[in-house]
PDBQT receptor file of N, H, CA, C and O in Angstrom, charges set to zero:
ATOM      1  N   MET A   1      24.342 -39.451 -33.532  1.00  0.00    +0.000 N 
ATOM      2  CA  MET A   1      23.355 -39.987 -33.606  1.00  0.00    +0.000 C 
ATOM      3  C   MET A   1      22.281 -38.840 -32.661  1.00  0.00    +0.000 C 
ATOM      4  O   MET A   1      22.629 -38.703 -31.488  1.00  0.00    +0.000 OA
ATOM      5  N   GLY A   2      21.136 -38.105 -33.070  1.00  0.00    +0.000 N 
ATOM      6  H   GLY A   2      20.853 -38.216 -34.023  1.00  0.00    +0.000 HD
ATOM      7  CA  GLY A   2      20.406 -37.622 -32.511  1.00  0.00    +0.000 C 
ATOM      8  C   GLY A   2      20.108 -37.687 -31.031  1.00  0.00    +0.000 C 
ATOM      9  O   GLY A   2      20.775 -38.336 -30.225  1.00  0.00    +0.000 OA
ATOM     10  N   LYS A   3      19.312 -37.139 -30.818  1.00  0.00    +0.000 N 
ATOM     11  H   LYS A   3      18.771 -36.611 -31.473  1.00  0.00    +0.000 HD
ATOM     12  CA  LYS A   3      18.986 -37.645 -28.804  1.00  0.00    +0.000 C 
ATOM     13  C   LYS A   3      17.504 -37.021 -28.322  1.00  0.00    +0.000 C 
ATOM     14  O   LYS A   3      17.394 -35.858 -28.709  1.00  0.00    +0.000 OA
ATOM     15  N   PHE A   4      16.704 -37.350 -27.811  1.00  0.00    +0.000 N 
ATOM     16  H   PHE A   4      16.793 -38.295 -27.497  1.00  0.00    +0.000 HD
ATOM     17  CA  PHE A   4      15.840 -36.924 -27.034  1.00  0.00    +0.000 C 
ATOM     18  C   PHE A   4      15.894 -36.745 -25.752  1.00  0.00    +0.000 C 
ATOM     19  O   PHE A   4      15.939 -37.709 -24.988  1.00  0.00    +0.000 OA
ATOM     20  N   VAL A   5      15.899 -35.258 -25.246  1.00  0.00    +0.000 N 
ATOM     21  H   VAL A   5      15.862 -34.475 -25.866  1.00  0.00    +0.000 HD
ATOM     22  CA  VAL A   5      15.782 -34.553 -24.348  1.00  0.00    +0.000 C 
ATOM     23  C   VAL A   5      14.493 -34.321 -23.222  1.00  0.00    +0.000 C 
ATOM     24  O   VAL A   5      14.094 -33.181 -23.461  1.00  0.00    +0.000 OA
ATOM     25  N   ILE A   6      13.654 -34.909 -22.081  1.00  0.00    +0.000 N 
ATOM     26  H   ILE A   6      13.978 -35.835 -21.886  1.00  0.00    +0.000 HD
ATOM     27  CA  ILE A   6      12.383 -34.694 -21.112  1.00  0.00    +0.000 C 
ATOM     28  C   ILE A   6      12.891 -33.595 -20.307  1.00  0.00    +0.000 C 
ATOM     29  O   ILE A   6      13.752 -33.661 -19.429  1.00  0.00    +0.000 OA
ATOM     30  N   LYS A   7      12.024 -32.217 -20.861  1.00  0.00    +0.000 N 
ATOM     31  H   LYS A   7      11.325 -32.164 -21.574  1.00  0.00    +0.000 HD
ATOM     32  CA  LYS A   7      12.025 -31.396 -20.074  1.00  0.00    +0.000 C 
ATOM     33  C   LYS A   7      11.112 -30.864 -19.248  1.00  0.00    +0.000 C 
ATOM     34  O   LYS A   7      10.197 -30.191 -19.723  1.00  0.00    +0.000 OA
ATOM     35  N   ALA A   8      11.219 -31.086 -17.862  1.00  0.00    +0.000 N 
ATOM     36  H   ALA A   8      11.962 -31.633 -17.476  1.00  0.00    +0.000 HD
ATOM     37  CA  ALA A   8       9.860 -31.296 -16.980  1.00  0.00    +0.000 C 
ATOM     38  C   ALA A   8       9.990 -29.403 -16.722  1.00  0.00    +0.000 C 
ATOM     39  O   ALA A   8      10.873 -28.545 -16.738  1.00  0.00    +0.000 OA
ATOM     40  N   SER A   9       8.265 -29.507 -16.461  1.00  0.00    +0.000 N 
ATOM     41  H   SER A   9       7.548 -30.204 -16.448  1.00  0.00    +0.000 HD
ATOM     42  CA  SER A   9       7.900 -27.908 -15.895  1.00  0.00    +0.000 C 
ATOM     43  C   SER A   9       7.098 -28.132 -14.827  1.00  0.00    +0.000 C 
ATOM     44  O   SER A   9       7.057 -29.329 -14.542  1.00  0.00    +0.000 OA
ATOM     45  N   ASP A  10       6.379 -27.363 -14.055  1.00  0.00    +0.000 N 
ATOM     46  H   ASP A  10       6.412 -26.391 -14.286  1.00  0.00    +0.000 HD
ATOM     47  CA  ASP A  10       5.484 -27.571 -12.793  1.00  0.00    +0.000 C 
ATOM     48  C   ASP A  10       4.300 -28.516 -13.287  1.00  0.00    +0.000 C 
ATOM     49  O   ASP A  10       3.877 -29.500 -12.682  1.00  0.00    +0.000 OA
ATOM     50  N   SER A  11       3.806 -27.971 -14.629  1.00  0.00    +0.000 N 
ATOM     51  H   SER A  11       4.149 -27.171 -15.120  1.00  0.00    +0.000 HD
ATOM     52  CA  SER A  11       2.443 -28.448 -14.956  1.00  0.00    +0.000 C 
ATOM     53  C   SER A  11       3.022 -29.946 -15.436  1.00  0.00    +0.000 C 
ATOM     54  O   SER A  11       2.139 -30.803 -15.411  1.00  0.00    +0.000 OA
ATOM     55  N   GLY A  12       4.106 -30.340 -15.792  1.00  0.00    +0.000 N 
ATOM     56  H   GLY A  12       4.824 -29.644 -15.813  1.00  0.00    +0.000 HD
ATOM     57  CA  GLY A  12       3.940 -31.689 -16.540  1.00  0.00    +0.000 C 
ATOM     58  C   GLY A  12       5.875 -31.808 -17.387  1.00  0.00    +0.000 C 
ATOM     59  O   GLY A  12       6.881 -31.518 -16.740  1.00  0.00    +0.000 OA
ATOM     60  N   CYS A  13       5.898 -32.179 -18.538  1.00  0.00    +0.000 N 
ATOM     61  H   CYS A  13       5.080 -32.415 -19.063  1.00  0.00    +0.000 HD
ATOM     62  CA  CYS A  13       6.925 -32.087 -19.134  1.00  0.00    +0.000 C 
ATOM     63  C   CYS A  13       6.916 -32.473 -20.648  1.00  0.00    +0.000 C 
ATOM     64  O   CYS A  13       6.032 -33.228 -21.052  1.00  0.00    +0.000 OA
ATOM     65  N   HIS A  14       7.408 -32.219 -21.092  1.00  0.00    +0.000 N 
ATOM     66  H   HIS A  14       8.126 -31.605 -20.765  1.00  0.00    +0.000 HD
ATOM     67  CA  HIS A  14       7.370 -32.266 -22.678  1.00  0.00    +0.000 C 
ATOM     68  C   HIS A  14       9.032 -32.714 -23.121  1.00  0.00    +0.000 C 
ATOM     69  O   HIS A  14       9.973 -32.783 -22.330  1.00  0.00    +0.000 OA
ATOM     70  N   PHE A  15       9.081 -33.002 -24.685  1.00  0.00    +0.000 N 
ATOM     71  H   PHE A  15       8.317 -32.947 -25.327  1.00  0.00    +0.000 HD
ATOM     72  CA  PHE A  15      10.463 -33.613 -24.897  1.00  0.00    +0.000 C 
ATOM     73  C   PHE A  15      11.274 -32.811 -26.512  1.00  0.00    +0.000 C 
ATOM     74  O   PHE A  15      10.712 -32.657 -27.597  1.00  0.00    +0.000 OA
ATOM     75  N   VAL A  16      12.216 -32.563 -26.269  1.00  0.00    +0.000 N 
ATOM     76  H   VAL A  16      12.672 -32.689 -25.389  1.00  0.00    +0.000 HD
ATOM     77  CA  VAL A  16      12.952 -32.401 -27.609  1.00  0.00    +0.000 C 
ATOM     78  C   VAL A  16      13.479 -33.221 -28.603  1.00  0.00    +0.000 C 
ATOM     79  O   VAL A  16      13.468 -34.308 -28.025  1.00  0.00    +0.000 OA
ATOM     80  N   LEU A  17      13.830 -33.379 -29.461  1.00  0.00    +0.000 N 
ATOM     81  H   LEU A  17      13.839 -32.496 -29.930  1.00  0.00    +0.000 HD
ATOM     82  CA  LEU A  17      14.385 -33.983 -30.329  1.00  0.00    +0.000 C 
ATOM     83  C   LEU A  17      15.692 -33.209 -30.891  1.00  0.00    +0.000 C 
ATOM     84  O   LEU A  17      15.586 -32.318 -31.734  1.00  0.00    +0.000 OA
ATOM     85  N   LYS A  18      17.088 -33.677 -30.285  1.00  0.00    +0.000 N 
ATOM     86  H   LYS A  18      17.174 -34.401 -29.600  1.00  0.00    +0.000 HD
ATOM     87  CA  LYS A  18      18.059 -32.992 -30.637  1.00  0.00    +0.000 C 
ATOM     88  C   LYS A  18      18.986 -33.569 -31.655  1.00  0.00    +0.000 C 
ATOM     89  O   LYS A  18      19.103 -34.783 -31.490  1.00  0.00    +0.000 OA
ATOM     90  N   ALA A  19      19.821 -33.010 -32.851  1.00  0.00    +0.000 N 
ATOM     91  H   ALA A  19      19.726 -32.023 -32.985  1.00  0.00    +0.000 HD
ATOM     92  CA  ALA A  19      20.879 -33.524 -33.533  1.00  0.00    +0.000 C 
ATOM     93  C   ALA A  19      22.201 -33.690 -32.839  1.00  0.00    +0.000 C 
ATOM     94  O   ALA A  19      22.637 -33.421 -31.719  1.00  0.00    +0.000 OA
ATOM     95  N   ASP A  20      22.695 -34.269 -33.997  1.00  0.00    +0.000 N 
ATOM     96  H   ASP A  20      22.341 -34.488 -34.906  1.00  0.00    +0.000 HD
ATOM     97  CA  ASP A  20      24.413 -33.972 -33.004  1.00  0.00    +0.000 C 
ATOM     98  C   ASP A  20      24.768 -32.875 -32.606  1.00  0.00    +0.000 C 
ATOM     99  O   ASP A  20      25.216 -32.800 -31.461  1.00  0.00    +0.000 OA
ATOM    100  N   ASN A  21      24.678 -31.724 -33.408  1.00  0.00    +0.000 N 
ATOM    101  H   ASN A  21      24.314 -31.785 -34.338  1.00  0.00    +0.000 HD
ATOM    102  CA  ASN A  21      25.257 -30.773 -33.179  1.00  0.00    +0.000 C 
ATOM    103  C   ASN A  21      24.902 -29.891 -31.894  1.00  0.00    +0.000 C 
ATOM    104  O   ASN A  21      25.505 -29.022 -31.264  1.00  0.00    +0.000 OA
ATOM    105  N   GLY A  22      23.455 -30.602 -31.774  1.00  0.00    +0.000 N 
ATOM    106  H   GLY A  22      22.966 -31.308 -32.286  1.00  0.00    +0.000 HD
ATOM    107  CA  GLY A  22      22.913 -29.697 -30.211  1.00  0.00    +0.000 C 
ATOM    108  C   GLY A  22      21.565 -28.917 -30.713  1.00  0.00    +0.000 C 
ATOM    109  O   GLY A  22      20.648 -28.671 -29.930  1.00  0.00    +0.000 OA
ATOM    110  N   GLU A  23      21.540 -28.592 -31.949  1.00  0.00    +0.000 N 
ATOM    111  H   GLU A  23      22.286 -28.792 -32.585  1.00  0.00    +0.000 HD
ATOM    112  CA  GLU A  23      20.245 -28.093 -32.532  1.00  0.00    +0.000 C 
ATOM    113  C   GLU A  23      19.196 -28.824 -32.229  1.00  0.00    +0.000 C 
ATOM    114  O   GLU A  23      19.409 -30.014 -31.996  1.00  0.00    +0.000 OA
ATOM    115  N   VAL A  24      17.691 -28.268 -32.149  1.00  0.00    +0.000 N 
ATOM    116  H   VAL A  24      17.518 -27.302 -32.338  1.00  0.00    +0.000 HD
ATOM    117  CA  VAL A  24      16.394 -28.793 -31.876  1.00  0.00    +0.000 C 
ATOM    118  C   VAL A  24      16.127 -28.793 -33.241  1.00  0.00    +0.000 C 
ATOM    119  O   VAL A  24      16.092 -27.849 -34.030  1.00  0.00    +0.000 OA
ATOM    120  N   ILE A  25      15.901 -30.252 -33.448  1.00  0.00    +0.000 N 
ATOM    121  H   ILE A  25      15.930 -31.019 -32.807  1.00  0.00    +0.000 HD
ATOM    122  CA  ILE A  25      14.904 -30.431 -34.604  1.00  0.00    +0.000 C 
ATOM    123  C   ILE A  25      13.328 -31.026 -34.292  1.00  0.00    +0.000 C 
ATOM    124  O   ILE A  25      12.822 -31.786 -35.118  1.00  0.00    +0.000 OA
ATOM    125  N   ALA A  26      12.900 -30.805 -33.584  1.00  0.00    +0.000 N 
ATOM    126  H   ALA A  26      13.311 -30.188 -32.913  1.00  0.00    +0.000 HD
ATOM    127  CA  ALA A  26      11.448 -31.226 -32.720  1.00  0.00    +0.000 C 
ATOM    128  C   ALA A  26      11.215 -31.277 -31.662  1.00  0.00    +0.000 C 
ATOM    129  O   ALA A  26      11.815 -31.825 -30.737  1.00  0.00    +0.000 OA
ATOM    130  N   THR A  27      10.183 -30.625 -31.694  1.00  0.00    +0.000 N 
ATOM    131  H   THR A  27       9.695 -30.180 -32.445  1.00  0.00    +0.000 HD
ATOM    132  CA  THR A  27       9.416 -30.365 -30.207  1.00  0.00    +0.000 C 
ATOM    133  C   THR A  27       8.001 -31.059 -29.713  1.00  0.00    +0.000 C 
ATOM    134  O   THR A  27       6.943 -30.584 -30.126  1.00  0.00    +0.000 OA
ATOM    135  N   SER A  28       8.005 -31.987 -28.983  1.00  0.00    +0.000 N 
ATOM    136  H   SER A  28       8.864 -32.372 -28.648  1.00  0.00    +0.000 HD
ATOM    137  CA  SER A  28       6.828 -32.436 -28.767  1.00  0.00    +0.000 C 
ATOM    138  C   SER A  28       5.258 -31.751 -27.964  1.00  0.00    +0.000 C 
ATOM    139  O   SER A  28       5.412 -30.783 -27.219  1.00  0.00    +0.000 OA
ATOM    140  N   GLN A  29       3.872 -32.294 -28.165  1.00  0.00    +0.000 N 
ATOM    141  H   GLN A  29       3.747 -33.080 -28.770  1.00  0.00    +0.000 HD
ATOM    142  CA  GLN A  29       3.122 -31.319 -27.406  1.00  0.00    +0.000 C 
ATOM    143  C   GLN A  29       3.525 -31.583 -25.720  1.00  0.00    +0.000 C 
ATOM    144  O   GLN A  29       4.546 -32.179 -25.376  1.00  0.00    +0.000 OA
ATOM    145  N   HIS A  30       2.648 -31.089 -24.894  1.00  0.00    +0.000 N 
ATOM    146  H   HIS A  30       1.819 -30.605 -25.173  1.00  0.00    +0.000 HD
ATOM    147  CA  HIS A  30       2.698 -31.109 -23.373  1.00  0.00    +0.000 C 
ATOM    148  C   HIS A  30       2.440 -32.320 -22.757  1.00  0.00    +0.000 C 
ATOM    149  O   HIS A  30       1.454 -32.955 -23.130  1.00  0.00    +0.000 OA
ATOM    150  N   TYR A  31       3.131 -32.741 -21.905  1.00  0.00    +0.000 N 
ATOM    151  H   TYR A  31       3.933 -32.225 -21.603  1.00  0.00    +0.000 HD
ATOM    152  CA  TYR A  31       2.427 -33.727 -21.274  1.00  0.00    +0.000 C 
ATOM    153  C   TYR A  31       2.273 -34.014 -19.711  1.00  0.00    +0.000 C 
ATOM    154  O   TYR A  31       3.220 -33.593 -19.047  1.00  0.00    +0.000 OA
ATOM    155  N   LYS A  32       1.330 -34.606 -19.052  1.00  0.00    +0.000 N 
ATOM    156  H   LYS A  32       0.560 -34.948 -19.592  1.00  0.00    +0.000 HD
ATOM    157  CA  LYS A  32       1.178 -34.255 -17.721  1.00  0.00    +0.000 C 
ATOM    158  C   LYS A  32       2.144 -35.005 -17.129  1.00  0.00    +0.000 C 
ATOM    159  O   LYS A  32       2.784 -34.471 -16.223  1.00  0.00    +0.000 OA
ATOM    160  N   SER A  33       2.416 -36.235 -17.471  1.00  0.00    +0.000 N 
ATOM    161  H   SER A  33       1.896 -36.668 -18.207  1.00  0.00    +0.000 HD
ATOM    162  CA  SER A  33       3.596 -36.941 -16.943  1.00  0.00    +0.000 C 
ATOM    163  C   SER A  33       4.732 -37.218 -16.932  1.00  0.00    +0.000 C 
ATOM    164  O   SER A  33       5.102 -36.143 -17.404  1.00  0.00    +0.000 OA
ATOM    165  N   LYS A  34       5.906 -37.916 -16.752  1.00  0.00    +0.000 N 
ATOM    166  H   LYS A  34       5.605 -38.789 -16.369  1.00  0.00    +0.000 HD
ATOM    167  CA  LYS A  34       6.471 -38.087 -17.587  1.00  0.00    +0.000 C 
ATOM    168  C   LYS A  34       6.842 -39.425 -18.314  1.00  0.00    +0.000 C 
ATOM    169  O   LYS A  34       7.730 -39.579 -19.153  1.00  0.00    +0.000 OA
ATOM    170  N   GLU A  35       6.103 -40.222 -17.889  1.00  0.00    +0.000 N 
ATOM    171  H   GLU A  35       5.382 -40.097 -17.207  1.00  0.00    +0.000 HD
ATOM    172  CA  GLU A  35       5.367 -41.561 -17.908  1.00  0.00    +0.000 C 
ATOM    173  C   GLU A  35       4.806 -41.338 -19.548  1.00  0.00    +0.000 C 
ATOM    174  O   GLU A  35       5.266 -41.845 -20.571  1.00  0.00    +0.000 OA
ATOM    175  N   SER A  36       3.821 -40.535 -19.416  1.00  0.00    +0.000 N 
ATOM    176  H   SER A  36       3.447 -40.123 -18.584  1.00  0.00    +0.000 HD
ATOM    177  CA  SER A  36       2.835 -40.269 -20.637  1.00  0.00    +0.000 C 
ATOM    178  C   SER A  36       4.131 -39.319 -21.852  1.00  0.00    +0.000 C 
ATOM    179  O   SER A  36       3.890 -39.377 -23.058  1.00  0.00    +0.000 OA
ATOM    180  N   CYS A  37       5.155 -38.680 -21.457  1.00  0.00    +0.000 N 
ATOM    181  H   CYS A  37       5.351 -38.633 -20.477  1.00  0.00    +0.000 HD
ATOM    182  CA  CYS A  37       6.313 -38.313 -21.958  1.00  0.00    +0.000 C 
ATOM    183  C   CYS A  37       7.185 -39.340 -22.866  1.00  0.00    +0.000 C 
ATOM    184  O   CYS A  37       7.722 -39.228 -23.968  1.00  0.00    +0.000 OA
ATOM    185  N   LYS A  38       7.119 -40.043 -22.228  1.00  0.00    +0.000 N 
ATOM    186  H   LYS A  38       6.683 -40.134 -21.333  1.00  0.00    +0.000 HD
ATOM    187  CA  LYS A  38       8.180 -41.170 -22.216  1.00  0.00    +0.000 C 
ATOM    188  C   LYS A  38       7.204 -42.326 -23.423  1.00  0.00    +0.000 C 
ATOM    189  O   LYS A  38       7.530 -43.164 -24.264  1.00  0.00    +0.000 OA
ATOM    190  N   LYS A  39       6.389 -41.976 -23.096  1.00  0.00    +0.000 N 
ATOM    191  H   LYS A  39       6.124 -41.295 -22.413  1.00  0.00    +0.000 HD
ATOM    192  CA  LYS A  39       5.074 -43.080 -24.659  1.00  0.00    +0.000 C 
ATOM    193  C   LYS A  39       5.643 -42.384 -25.900  1.00  0.00    +0.000 C 
ATOM    194  O   LYS A  39       6.397 -42.929 -26.706  1.00  0.00    +0.000 OA
ATOM    195  N   GLY A  40       5.246 -41.248 -25.960  1.00  0.00    +0.000 N 
ATOM    196  H   GLY A  40       4.634 -40.805 -25.305  1.00  0.00    +0.000 HD
ATOM    197  CA  GLY A  40       5.165 -40.421 -26.991  1.00  0.00    +0.000 C 
ATOM    198  C   GLY A  40       6.813 -40.194 -27.522  1.00  0.00    +0.000 C 
ATOM    199  O   GLY A  40       6.855 -39.771 -28.677  1.00  0.00    +0.000 OA
ATOM    200  N   ILE A  41       8.124 -40.396 -26.897  1.00  0.00    +0.000 N 
ATOM    201  H   ILE A  41       8.090 -40.740 -25.959  1.00  0.00    +0.000 HD
ATOM    202  CA  ILE A  41       9.075 -40.659 -27.631  1.00  0.00    +0.000 C 
ATOM    203  C   ILE A  41       8.751 -41.835 -28.034  1.00  0.00    +0.000 C 
ATOM    204  O   ILE A  41       8.943 -41.810 -29.250  1.00  0.00    +0.000 OA
ATOM    205  N   GLU A  42       8.200 -43.319 -27.603  1.00  0.00    +0.000 N 
ATOM    206  H   GLU A  42       8.044 -43.339 -26.616  1.00  0.00    +0.000 HD
ATOM    207  CA  GLU A  42       8.322 -44.049 -28.281  1.00  0.00    +0.000 C 
ATOM    208  C   GLU A  42       8.056 -44.819 -29.286  1.00  0.00    +0.000 C 
ATOM    209  O   GLU A  42       8.576 -45.881 -29.628  1.00  0.00    +0.000 OA
ATOM    210  N   SER A  43       6.554 -43.746 -30.091  1.00  0.00    +0.000 N 
ATOM    211  H   SER A  43       6.132 -42.883 -29.813  1.00  0.00    +0.000 HD
ATOM    212  CA  SER A  43       5.666 -43.658 -30.403  1.00  0.00    +0.000 C 
ATOM    213  C   SER A  43       6.164 -42.965 -31.600  1.00  0.00    +0.000 C 
ATOM    214  O   SER A  43       5.792 -43.368 -32.702  1.00  0.00    +0.000 OA
ATOM    215  N   VAL A  44       7.056 -41.856 -31.492  1.00  0.00    +0.000 N 
ATOM    216  H   VAL A  44       7.359 -41.529 -30.597  1.00  0.00    +0.000 HD
ATOM    217  CA  VAL A  44       8.090 -41.534 -32.620  1.00  0.00    +0.000 C 
ATOM    218  C   VAL A  44       8.864 -42.216 -32.769  1.00  0.00    +0.000 C 
ATOM    219  O   VAL A  44       8.945 -42.523 -33.959  1.00  0.00    +0.000 OA
ATOM    220  N   LYS A  45       9.782 -42.830 -31.976  1.00  0.00    +0.000 N 
ATOM    221  H   LYS A  45       9.716 -42.581 -31.010  1.00  0.00    +0.000 HD
ATOM    222  CA  LYS A  45      10.657 -43.888 -32.650  1.00  0.00    +0.000 C 
ATOM    223  C   LYS A  45      10.246 -45.375 -33.392  1.00  0.00    +0.000 C 
ATOM    224  O   LYS A  45      11.004 -46.231 -33.850  1.00  0.00    +0.000 OA
ATOM    225  N   LYS A  46       9.050 -45.354 -33.346  1.00  0.00    +0.000 N 
ATOM    226  H   LYS A  46       8.435 -44.659 -32.974  1.00  0.00    +0.000 HD
ATOM    227  CA  LYS A  46       8.360 -46.661 -33.334  1.00  0.00    +0.000 C 
ATOM    228  C   LYS A  46       7.628 -45.965 -35.295  1.00  0.00    +0.000 C 
ATOM    229  O   LYS A  46       7.874 -46.386 -36.425  1.00  0.00    +0.000 OA
ATOM    230  N   ASN A  47       6.837 -44.949 -34.863  1.00  0.00    +0.000 N 
ATOM    231  H   ASN A  47       6.637 -44.607 -33.945  1.00  0.00    +0.000 HD
ATOM    232  CA  ASN A  47       6.030 -44.488 -36.053  1.00  0.00    +0.000 C 
ATOM    233  C   ASN A  47       6.935 -43.735 -37.086  1.00  0.00    +0.000 C 
ATOM    234  O   ASN A  47       6.546 -43.510 -38.232  1.00  0.00    +0.000 OA
ATOM    235  N   ALA A  48       8.149 -43.361 -36.622  1.00  0.00    +0.000 N 
ATOM    236  H   ALA A  48       8.465 -43.543 -35.691  1.00  0.00    +0.000 HD
ATOM    237  CA  ALA A  48       8.620 -42.307 -38.171  1.00  0.00    +0.000 C 
ATOM    238  C   ALA A  48      10.150 -42.652 -38.651  1.00  0.00    +0.000 C 
ATOM    239  O   ALA A  48      10.845 -41.773 -39.161  1.00  0.00    +0.000 OA
ATOM    240  N   PRO A  49      10.563 -43.805 -38.482  1.00  0.00    +0.000 N 
ATOM    241  CA  PRO A  49      11.872 -44.352 -38.966  1.00  0.00    +0.000 C 
ATOM    242  C   PRO A  49      12.092 -44.189 -40.503  1.00  0.00    +0.000 C 
ATOM    243  O   PRO A  49      13.159 -43.978 -41.079  1.00  0.00    +0.000 OA
ATOM    244  N   ASP A  50      10.465 -44.377 -41.201  1.00  0.00    +0.000 N 
ATOM    245  H   ASP A  50       9.598 -44.548 -40.733  1.00  0.00    +0.000 HD
ATOM    246  CA  ASP A  50      10.407 -44.564 -42.563  1.00  0.00    +0.000 C 
ATOM    247  C   ASP A  50       9.460 -43.350 -43.192  1.00  0.00    +0.000 C 
ATOM    248  O   ASP A  50       8.808 -43.444 -44.232  1.00  0.00    +0.000 OA
ATOM    249  N   ALA A  51       9.540 -42.084 -42.243  1.00  0.00    +0.000 N 
ATOM    250  H   ALA A  51      10.070 -42.008 -41.398  1.00  0.00    +0.000 HD
ATOM    251  CA  ALA A  51       8.224 -41.545 -42.356  1.00  0.00    +0.000 C 
ATOM    252  C   ALA A  51       8.464 -41.028 -44.267  1.00  0.00    +0.000 C 
ATOM    253  O   ALA A  51       9.411 -41.043 -45.053  1.00  0.00    +0.000 OA
ATOM    254  N   GLU A  52       7.327 -40.710 -44.311  1.00  0.00    +0.000 N 
ATOM    255  H   GLU A  52       6.558 -40.698 -43.672  1.00  0.00    +0.000 HD
ATOM    256  CA  GLU A  52       7.194 -40.068 -45.968  1.00  0.00    +0.000 C 
ATOM    257  C   GLU A  52       7.418 -39.035 -45.537  1.00  0.00    +0.000 C 
ATOM    258  O   GLU A  52       7.372 -38.741 -44.342  1.00  0.00    +0.000 OA
ATOM    259  N   VAL A  53       7.767 -38.141 -46.661  1.00  0.00    +0.000 N 
ATOM    260  H   VAL A  53       7.805 -38.380 -47.632  1.00  0.00    +0.000 HD
ATOM    261  CA  VAL A  53       7.868 -36.758 -46.491  1.00  0.00    +0.000 C 
ATOM    262  C   VAL A  53       6.734 -35.888 -47.864  1.00  0.00    +0.000 C 
ATOM    263  O   VAL A  53       6.710 -36.055 -49.083  1.00  0.00    +0.000 OA
ATOM    264  N   VAL A  54       6.027 -35.091 -47.076  1.00  0.00    +0.000 N 
ATOM    265  H   VAL A  54       6.046 -34.956 -46.085  1.00  0.00    +0.000 HD
ATOM    266  CA  VAL A  54       4.593 -34.416 -47.696  1.00  0.00    +0.000 C 
ATOM    267  C   VAL A  54       4.681 -33.268 -48.118  1.00  0.00    +0.000 C 
ATOM    268  O   VAL A  54       4.543 -32.515 -47.155  1.00  0.00    +0.000 OA
ATOM    269  N   GLU A  55       4.834 -32.721 -49.018  1.00  0.00    +0.000 N 
ATOM    270  H   GLU A  55       4.947 -33.334 -49.801  1.00  0.00    +0.000 HD
ATOM    271  CA  GLU A  55       4.783 -31.157 -49.390  1.00  0.00    +0.000 C 
ATOM    272  C   GLU A  55       3.475 -30.458 -49.173  1.00  0.00    +0.000 C 
ATOM    273  O   GLU A  55       2.888 -31.049 -50.079  1.00  0.00    +0.000 OA
ATOM    274  N   GLU A  56       2.719 -29.798 -48.764  1.00  0.00    +0.000 N 
ATOM    275  H   GLU A  56       3.196 -29.319 -48.027  1.00  0.00    +0.000 HD
ATOM    276  CA  GLU A  56       1.430 -29.264 -48.622  1.00  0.00    +0.000 C 
ATOM    277  C   GLU A  56       1.790 -27.490 -48.935  1.00  0.00    +0.000 C 
ATOM    278  O   GLU A  56       2.681 -26.823 -48.408  1.00  0.00    +0.000 OA
ATOM    279  N   GLU A  57       0.750 -27.035 -49.982  1.00  0.00    +0.000 N 
ATOM    280  H   GLU A  57       0.026 -27.576 -50.410  1.00  0.00    +0.000 HD
ATOM    281  CA  GLU A  57       0.914 -26.262 -50.671  1.00  0.00    +0.000 C 
ATOM    282  C   GLU A  57       0.178 -25.617 -49.252  1.00  0.00    +0.000 C 
ATOM    283  O   GLU A  57      -0.301 -26.246 -48.309  1.00  0.00    +0.000 OA
ATOM    284  N   ALA A  58       0.311 -23.408 -49.549  1.00  0.00    +0.000 N 
ATOM    285  H   ALA A  58       0.700 -22.897 -50.315  1.00  0.00    +0.000 HD
ATOM    286  CA  ALA A  58       0.079 -22.980 -47.816  1.00  0.00    +0.000 C 
ATOM    287  C   ALA A  58      -1.001 -22.587 -48.263  1.00  0.00    +0.000 C 
ATOM    288  O   ALA A  58      -1.832 -22.078 -47.511  1.00  0.00    +0.000 OA
TER     289      ALA A  58
């Protein structure tokens, strides 16, 4: 199962979603606090389990 990894920086943090093999498959926006970052993770978990896949033309 994949995992969310919170990465801290001097100005806040962001999260990455990693596949079982360790490959990064998604990267979040930058958050000013760890609490906001965790809320972002919860939002992805809540809103995307059955997300539709849509192709857009360039």
